[in-house]
N, C-alpha and C positions, 0 to 999 in steps of 0.2 A: 503493499500499501504504499503511497505517497506520503511524505514525511511533513512536517510543521519547519520552519526556521523559526528557533527560539534560541533563548537562552538557559533552557532548563538546566544543562549541567557548564555550573559557574563554577571559574578558579577563585576561591576566594581567599587570600590573605594581604598583608601590608602592603601597598605599594605606594609608589613615590605620591607626596601630597600633588605634585604638578601632576601628573597623570590622573586620578581622580577627580583633580577641579576639571582639567579638560573635559573628560568622560561627560561631567555635570553640564559645564557650563555650553558648551561648543553648538549644540540645539539652538537655544533661545539667544546666543550672541550673535549665530548665521543668520536664524529668523530676523532678527531686529539689522541687523548690518543689511540684509536686501531691501528690506523697508526705505529704509534710509537712501540705501542706492536707487531706488525706484523713483522718490521723493525727489533727491537731486536731478535726475535725469526729466521728471516730468514737469521739474520748477514751482515745486510744490513746498514753503517755506513751513520751518519745524515750530506750526502751530501748536496750541493745546491740547487740542482734540490726538491729535496724531502723536504727543508724548503717551497720550492716555492707550493710546492704541498699539503704541510701543511698549510699556509696561505692561498693559494685560497679554499682548501676544508671548513676553519674554514668562509671564510666571504660566502660561496654561502651555506653553512650549515645553518648559522648562519638566512640566507634571507628565505633560505627554508621551515626551521621546525619553525620560529618564537619563541614565547614562549611554551614551550611542560606543556600538561597540568598535575598539581602534584594534582589531585583528586583521591578518591577510588571508581570513578564509577561504577556502574555494568556492563557496558557494556565491561569492560575488560575479558576475558576469559581465559587470562596466565598469570603467573609472570615471564614466560622466554620467550616464544614466543613471539616475535615483532606482532605489533598489524599492522591493515592493513592501516592507515594512518602513522604510521613508516615506514612500508614498502615501501609504494608509494612514499613517501616523499625523502626517499632514492635514488629510483630509480629515481627520478628527478636530485637531486646531481649528481648520475652518468653521467647520460648524460649530463649534462652543462661541469663536469669534461673532459670527453670524447670528446666532440665536442672542448674543449680547446684546449685540449692536442695535437688532430689532426690536427687544427688549428695552432698552433705553430713546427708542426712537431717534440712533444718531446718523442713521445711514448715509443722511444728506449730506453731509458735514465732509465725505472723504470723495477726494476725486474718484470717479468710475477708471478709469485708464490706469493710475495709479496703484489702486486696490487688485485691480485683475492683475496686471503686469507682476504685481509682488504674488497674486496666489500662485504665479503659471512658474515664475523663476525659483522660486524659495527649495524645490525639491531640489535642482539642480545644483542650487548654493551649497545647501544640506551635503550633497555628498560630495562637492569639489570641496569642504571645510572639512569634510572626515577624512577626503585623501591626502590632503594639506597636513592637517595634524599627523596622519601615519608616517611621513615622512620626515619631519620636523620632531616628533616627537622620536623613532627611530635612533637619530642622532643626538637629542639631547637626553635621553634617559638610556639606550641600547647600552652603553660603557657601567652604570651602575645598576643595572637590572643583571647583564652579564656576571656583575661581580657576587650575586647572590648564588652561591651554587645551590643545585637544588638536586635530592636524589627521592625515588620511588621506591617504595616497599612491597615487594609482589609485582610477577608477570602474569596480568589478566587483559582483560579486554577494555577494564576502566582506567586500569596504570595506562594503558595505549592510548586512550582518548584522552587522559588527563595530559600526560604529553604534549600530544598534538596541539592541545589546546593552549599548553604553555607556551610553545615553540612558534606558534605561528603570529603570535603578540608581538611586537616589537619590544614593548615596556614590561615584558617577563622575565625573556631570557630564555636559558635554557636546561635540558636534565642532562645531569654530568652521568647518570647510570641506573642500574634497577639492583635490590637484592630478593634473592627467591630459592630456598632451600633447596629447589627442585635442580635436579642436576642438568636439564636443558636449559632451561630458562629459555626459551621461544616463543615468541609471539608473532604473530602479523604471519600467518599461513607457516610457521616453520622458519621465518627469517632469523637468525641471532641478533639480539639485540646487546645493547653494554651491559652486560651484567659483571656485577662489580663482586658480588660476594651473597654469601647465605646470612641469613639473619643475626647470627650471631656476630659477624661481620660489621653492622653497624656503628655500632659505639665506636670502634677503634678509627674507621676511616673516617668518621664523621670529627672528630677530634684532629686526626693526623692531615685531614684533605680540607680542613677550615669549612666543613659543609654547613650550612645558613638555615634549610630548611627539609625536612624529612615529609612526605606524604605517606600516610599508611593505604594504600590499597587492599583491605584483607577484611574479612568477616568481622561484624563488632562484636567476637565472643571473646571469653576471658579463656585465651589460650595461652598455654604458660610460655609459648614462644613471644606474643605480644606482651605481655607481663615481664618476662624477662629485658625485650628491647625497651622499655619505656622506663623499667629502674636502670639500667645500663644509658642512658641518653639522660637521664637525672644528673647525671658530670658533666653536662653539655650546657650552651645556650642555645642548642637549635632549636629552631620552630618548629612545632610535630603538628601537622594536620591527618583527619581520618578523612578516606574517601569512600564512603558506602560503599556496597559490592556484595556481589552474590549473596544475593537478599531472596527468600524460596518464596516471591511472589512479586507480580507487577506494580511497585506503588503506583499510588494517584496521589497528587498533589503532596507529595515528603515535604515536610518541614520540620524544623526542630523546633520547639516551643517549651515556655515553660510555664508551671503551675505551682504557686509560692515559693519557685527558686530552686523548684525541682525539674531535669529537663527530661521534656517526654517528647518522644520523635512520632510525629502523623504519621503514616503509612496508606491511608487512604482517608483522603478528607473532600470534600466540597473545596473548588476553585473561589468560592462566594462569602467566603470568612473578613468578618471586621470592614473595612472601609471598599473592599472589593466587591461586596452584596452591595454597598450601598450607591456605588458606580453603575454598576450591572442593572440596579432596579431604576435609576432614576434615567439611567437608558433608554429603557422598555419603556417607561410610562412618556418621558419626552417626545420618544421616535413613535411610540406607539398613538399616541393625542395627536402629534402635530400628521399622520397621515390619515388619521378618521375626518381631521377637522378637512381635508383636502380631498378626499376621497367621498365624504357621504353621499354628493349626485351619485356617483357610479355606484356605491350599496346599495340604493334607492332601485334602480334602473335594474340592476341584478335582482334582487329581489320580485320587482315586477316580473321580471322574467323569469323566473322559477316558477311562480304565480299563475303566470297565462301558459304556460308550455306543459304542464303537466299536472295534475291530480295530485293535492299533499301539501304538508307543511313548505313554506317559506325555510326553516331553518332547521336544520339536523344535528340534535346532539346525541353524544355518544359516549358510554364510560369509558375512562381511558385511566394510565398509570401518571403520577404527575410527581413533585418533590416527594421525597421518603417512600417510593410505592403507595401514596396514599391515592384513595378516587378521585378522579376529579370529574367534569363532564367540560366537552369540547363543542362547539357552536362551528356549524361550515353550513353555506348553502346547499342546499337540498340536490344534489346531482342525479340521483337512482327515483326506479318507482317503489323500492323499498327503502325503510328506515330501522335495518338491524340493530341490535344491539343485547346478543343472546350467546349463549356458549359456544357457538361455532359460525364463526363469521366468514364468507368467504369473501374473500378481496379480491378489485376488480381488475378482471381481467382485459385484454386486448376485443375490443367486437363485442364487449359486456351487453349481452341483452338488454342488463336492468339499466343500465344508462340510457338517461335520455338525452336528446340531439342537443336541445341547451345546456344540457349536465357535460356532455363532452366534452362541449365549449368552454365551458368553468375548469373541468379537471384539465384540461391540455395548455392553459394558462394560469391554472393555480390558481384565479380567482375567489373560489368555491373556498379557500383559506381565509378570506380576509374579514368573516365574523371571528375568530379566534383572536383579534386586535383588543377586542373585548374582554376576551381570556386574558389576555396578559394587563389591561387596565385593572382586572381584579385581582392580578399578583398569584393564578394558578399558570400560567405559562409564562414563557420569555420568548421574544423575536428571533432569537438564537440559540438553539438548543438540540437535544436530543430531540426526535418527531415522537411524538406518544403512539404507541401500538395498543388497541384493542387489547381489553382484558383476559380474554382468553388466548390471544397470541402471548402476553406476558407470560400467563400461566404455563403456556407450553412450552416457551425458549428457555426460562429461567432453570428448568431441569435439563435442560442439552446444551445452553452454551453457558462455559465457565465465563463467570464475573458477569454475565447478564442485567442482573440488577444493580447493577455500580452504578448505572447509566442514570441512575432515578436520583442521583446526589446533586443533581440540579433540576431545576424546571424547566419541563419539554417545551420545545421551540415551535417557532411556527417552520422554521429554515434551520439548517443544521450543516456540520461538515460533512458527512455521511452523503447528504441528498448534494452538494455541489460538487462532489467528488464521482457523480455516475450512480450512486446506489441509492435512487429516488424511485419511488414506486413497490410496484409488484414484488414479495420476497419468495417465489415459489419454490426456492430450495434453499435449506439450513444453511451451507454455503454463503447465502448470500445475504443473510440475516448475519452470519457471522461475519462476515464482512462491514456490513453494517454497524453492528456494536465495537467492531473495531475502532473504525470511527470515530464515534461515539465517544468512545474512552481514552482516543487520541486529542479529542477537542478536550475534555477532560482535565487532561495532563499538561495542555499547550494555552490553557485559555488566557485570554487578553482580551480588551476593550478593542485595539486594533483588530484581532482575528477577528471578533467578533462583526466588525465594518468590513471589514474583508470578504466574509462570510455573504453578508447583505450584499453587498456590489456583485459576486460572484451571482447568487442569486438570478437577481434581471436577467444576466446573459443566458444561464442555464433555463426559465421561465422561456426567454424568447427564442431560444433555438427550439424548445422541446423536447421528447423524449421520455420511456417509460412513465409518462401520466395517462392514463386511461381508464 
């Protein structure tokens, strides 16, 4: 399955204050600088309303972009064209700024030419700023970063990935080598790597070679070898980091938290804890409300079309499983001659005789899903999330697919990551449902507001293209 570009695997260590500052300030400074450039080119003076725009855009972009990566990752396809992450996050910034401007009724104060030019060139300015920062920081910091000697204890896939993430970042230096008790000490398909010795050799080599950082990529158990290793390192000033590995399960939103000062590790949790939950709900309410305000004439026209085209109610309500597996009722425009909500519902198939002519049009364009915006406003659904299945489907597949019910750790969505990746419509085989669930769990692992926005953008294209909806 396709994977998401994310920063799920972070290399966490004390880095240069200069690097940390650049990571945080690069995006907001680039946004404000591009605004100033557009004002100069457009002949606008630095009036109070432009100063206010600069301040607000600085704060919003700092929150949305967070820390920009300064790595030389292979996922970058162009040194000039902005990547998906930059584009999507900038669209979120634009959305927030437009909402604030309309709410404050100040849109008439700004030059349309300046603002539109700013909206277009800023993603390119952000990409250019990122590339320039990489080049400059490589020269300014590489010598000090290279001076921090690092080693990894354990030879496994996680250790290999950790090393790759360190060495692709010019600000983090390189890994001197590995320690492992296995004689071969091989990774990367059998290719020998820089094996320095066994676990018992770590303390001595740390002292003799001036190692600064030790990453332990072994299971978090009270293994006597690890206990002896930590005891041996107590006589050094080396920094020690544990890299969680070889878990007996696939973690969902794994994180370390504290309860009364006692550390606990969350291995299966909703991504909408704390402020993330507030942001998600606010985004859903604002977006769903805006869509309903704009689309209410369309909803009335569809309701009339459903009523006039066939006998039966306009709306179709059905029981589904929602957040935490609790039963909810979703609303859709009726597209069939039946309103099934029993224990053995047959999914719509191609050329299904139960689908009305007008209903076929609604299903092909997904307009039958519009009433679910009221479910979003009521808090039982979200704009983006795993699509809710019927109750009988849940009871059937929870016994056949491992981890199926984990998808209910979040509110179900009108659209989702599985749907925009081709797993929309009928799931006539168990393998198709497994793939859909894989994408749903992938969404839980990698959720962000920018991902939600990206899914909404892709949904419009999927609906326009059609397919698998009948």
